[in-house]
C-alpha positions in Angstrom: 185.3 92.8 155.4 183.7 92.2 152.1 181.5 89.4 153.2 180.3 91.3 156.3 179.4 94.3 154.2 177.3 92.2 151.7 175.5 90.4 154.4 174.6 93.6 156.2 173.3 95.2 153.0 171.2 92.2 152.2 169.6 92.4 155.7 168.8 96.1 155.3 167.1 95.5 151.9 165.0 92.6 153.3 163.9 94.7 156.2 162.9 97.7 154.0 160.7 95.7 151.7 157.2 95.0 153.0 155.9 91.6 151.9 152.7 91.6 149.9 150.4 88.7 150.2 148.0 88.0 147.3 145.8 85.1 146.3 147.4 85.0 142.9 149.3 81.9 141.8 153.0 82.4 141.1 153.8 83.3 137.5 155.7 80.0 137.2 152.5 78.1 138.1 150.3 79.8 135.5 149.7 78.1 132.2 151.2 79.5 129.0 148.9 82.1 127.4 147.3 83.0 130.7 145.4 86.3 130.7 144.8 88.0 134.1 141.2 88.9 134.8 140.0 92.5 135.2 139.5 91.9 138.9 143.2 90.9 139.2 144.3 94.0 137.4 142.2 96.2 139.6 139.7 97.2 136.9 135.9 97.2 137.4 133.6 96.7 134.5 131.4 99.8 134.1 127.7 99.4 134.3 125.7 99.9 131.1 123.8 103.1 131.0 120.1 102.7 131.3 119.1 106.1 130.0 117.5 106.1 126.6 116.7 102.4 126.6 113.2 101.5 125.5 111.0 100.3 128.3 109.7 96.8 127.9 106.4 96.5 126.1 103.5 95.4 128.3 102.9 91.7 128.1 99.4 91.8 129.5 97.0 90.4 126.8 94.1 92.6 125.7 90.5 91.5 126.3 88.1 91.1 123.3 86.5 94.5 124.1 89.9 96.2 124.3 91.1 94.6 121.0 87.9 95.6 119.3 88.2 99.2 120.5 91.8 99.3 119.4 90.9 98.1 115.9 88.1 100.7 115.7 90.4 103.5 116.8 93.0 102.4 114.2 90.4 102.4 111.4 89.2 105.8 112.5 92.7 107.2 112.5 93.5 105.7 109.0 90.2 107.2 107.6 91.0 110.6 109.1 94.5 110.5 107.6 93.2 109.5 104.2 90.6 112.3 104.5 93.4 114.8 105.1 96.2 113.6 102.8 94.5 111.2 100.4 96.3 108.2 98.9 99.1 107.6 96.4 96.9 108.6 93.4 96.4 112.1 95.0 100.1 113.0 95.1 101.8 115.6 92.9 101.3 119.3 92.2 99.2 118.6 89.0 96.7 116.6 91.0 96.5 119.3 93.6 95.8 121.8 90.9 93.1 119.6 89.4 91.5 119.3 92.8 91.6 123.0 93.4 89.9 123.7 90.0 87.1 121.4 90.9 86.7 122.6 94.5 86.7 126.2 93.6 83.4 125.9 91.7 79.9 124.5 92.0 79.6 121.4 89.8 76.5 119.8 88.3 77.9 116.4 89.2 77.3 116.9 92.9 73.5 116.8 92.0 73.9 113.9 89.7 73.3 111.0 92.1 70.5 112.8 93.9 68.8 113.5 90.6 69.4 109.9 89.5 67.5 108.7 92.6 64.6 111.0 91.8 64.6 109.8 88.2 64.6 106.2 89.3 61.5 106.7 91.4 59.8 108.9 88.9 60.3 106.6 85.9 58.5 103.7 87.7 55.7 102.2 85.6 53.3 102.8 88.4 53.8 106.6 88.1 51.5 108.8 85.9 52.8 109.5 82.4 53.5 113.1 83.1 55.8 112.2 86.1 57.7 109.7 84.0 58.1 112.4 81.2 59.4 114.9 83.7 61.8 112.3 85.1 63.2 111.5 81.7 63.6 115.2 80.9 65.4 115.7 84.3 67.7 112.8 83.6 68.7 114.1 80.2 69.3 117.6 81.6 71.5 116.2 84.4 73.5 114.1 82.0 74.0 117.0 79.6 75.0 119.3 82.5 77.6 116.9 83.7 79.0 116.6 80.2 79.3 120.3 79.7 80.7 120.8 83.2 83.3 118.1 82.6 84.4 119.8 79.3 84.8 123.2 81.0 86.8 121.7 83.9 89.0 119.7 81.6 89.8 122.8 79.5 90.7 124.9 82.5 93.0 122.1 83.9 94.7 121.8 80.5 95.3 125.6 80.3 96.7 125.9 83.9 98.9 122.8 83.7 100.5 124.0 80.5 101.1 127.4 82.0 102.4 126.3 85.5 103.9 123.0 84.7 105.2 123.1 81.1 107.6 120.2 81.7 105.0 118.0 83.4 105.0 114.3 82.4 101.4 113.8 83.7 99.0 112.5 81.2 96.2 115.1 80.7 93.6 112.4 80.1 94.3 110.9 83.6 94.0 114.4 85.1 90.7 115.0 83.4 89.2 111.7 84.6 90.6 112.4 88.1 88.9 115.8 88.2 85.6 114.6 86.7 85.3 111.8 89.3 85.9 114.4 92.0 83.3 116.7 90.5 80.5 114.2 90.8 81.4 113.5 94.5 79.7 115.4 97.3 82.0 118.1 98.6 81.9 116.8 102.1 82.9 113.4 101.0 85.9 114.4 98.8 89.3 113.1 99.8 91.7 114.8 100.3 89.5 117.5 101.8 89.1 120.7 99.7 91.7 123.3 100.4 90.0 126.2 98.6 86.5 127.7 98.9 83.9 128.0 96.2 84.7 131.1 94.2 88.4 131.3 95.0 90.7 132.2 92.2 93.0 129.4 91.1 
């Protein structure tokens, strides 16, 4: 009775289990340390997202005309940026104040180079004595005007810097020279570009 019961139960278990056929090698045939692949485990490697990735740069070489135009555009853009913002020597609130002091007034220095050209022509030995005399007087007047204007600009900068930036570590002599060099430059050629109009209160 006991053996019949066991044999019948074993037959029922074998019939209820559906055989599964796989291509996998039996565990006993696998080498030690074997790691099943993601495919065997039923996992699929997700695709990498393509959103946000930089597109590849074009590899087409530029022609000589295109390269020349590219360099010209880059120089123009750099000049425009320098015109707007200036360079490292133009940074700082004290430098901005010095520029505004100069740009808010008419300076004798803006006429200095034009007057120097007239003096150069008028002082030629081929010119009549009266022309040479007038040229020399004009040259002296321009030089004196630049000196007086520079002194007035420097005094105003000194006063405003001490009032508004009492803890400033900027050297006043450097600010004076910076402002004077700007004062003898034509207004349209100043960089950074003037941010105040002539006559504005600083």
